[in-house]
C-alpha positions, 0 to 999 in steps of 0.5 A: 500500500502507498499514501495515494491508496491510503488517501483513496480509502479514507475518501472511500470510507468517508463516502460510505459512512457519510462521515467527513472524518475517519480514524485509521489505526491499523498498521497502514496508519504508518502512512500518515506520519511516514508517507514513504515508509519502508514496504516492510511496514506497508505490505498489508492490503488492509486499512482499518477505518472507523468513522469518527462522527458516525460510529453507527455506519462502521459496518457499512464501510466493511460491507461496501469496501471490505475483503472480496468486495467489488472495491477490493477486486478493483483496487487490490486493497480493501477497507475493513470497517472496524471498531476502534475499541478493538485496539488497545491504545495509549491515554491521549492518542487522539490528540496525537493523531496524524491528519491525512487529507485526501488531495481530491477532496480536502473535506475528507480526513483520516486521522491516523494513529501516531507511530509510537501509539501504533507500536503500543497497540501492536505489542498489546495485540502481540501476534508475530505479524505485529512483533515483526511490525514493531521491530521494523519500526525500531530498526528503521529508527521510526520510534523511540524506545523510551517514548514507547515504553511510556505509551505502553505504560499509559495504556489501560489494559490487562496487567499481564498484557501490559507487562508482556509488552513491556518485557518485550521492550526491555529485551529489545533495547 
């Protein structure tokens, strides 16, 4: 995926939801802060989107733009309409999002999760693909381990889940 495709996903999610703002919080949110991110970070063909002002329309996004939809078959990527509550994000994450406006329509905005918040969320999920993603962020010097550690501590989640993530960070530093 590239930045133009992300902007297309934002525009399409806004059109389908009837909302002019969506949160982007999966791995492709990295394109909000790093438009030219390494392809190791942008290989996913899925954009996770959640309507900011019309959350009740999230299923419309998934239905019209989701996996195996005509949109997916036409464009080679898809938009997964999913609740933001599925992600474990650090306190204050909304204030740190990165604004992405579609060049074709400046009124349609994607609020992409900031890189450290995204890494914290990925470490809370702790799937192999998420660990690889965070490791790449570190190797590419796109995140700072001390900031990541603070963001993990700011995440409201189960103690064992948070401890596992903090332990992982301690072991890579």
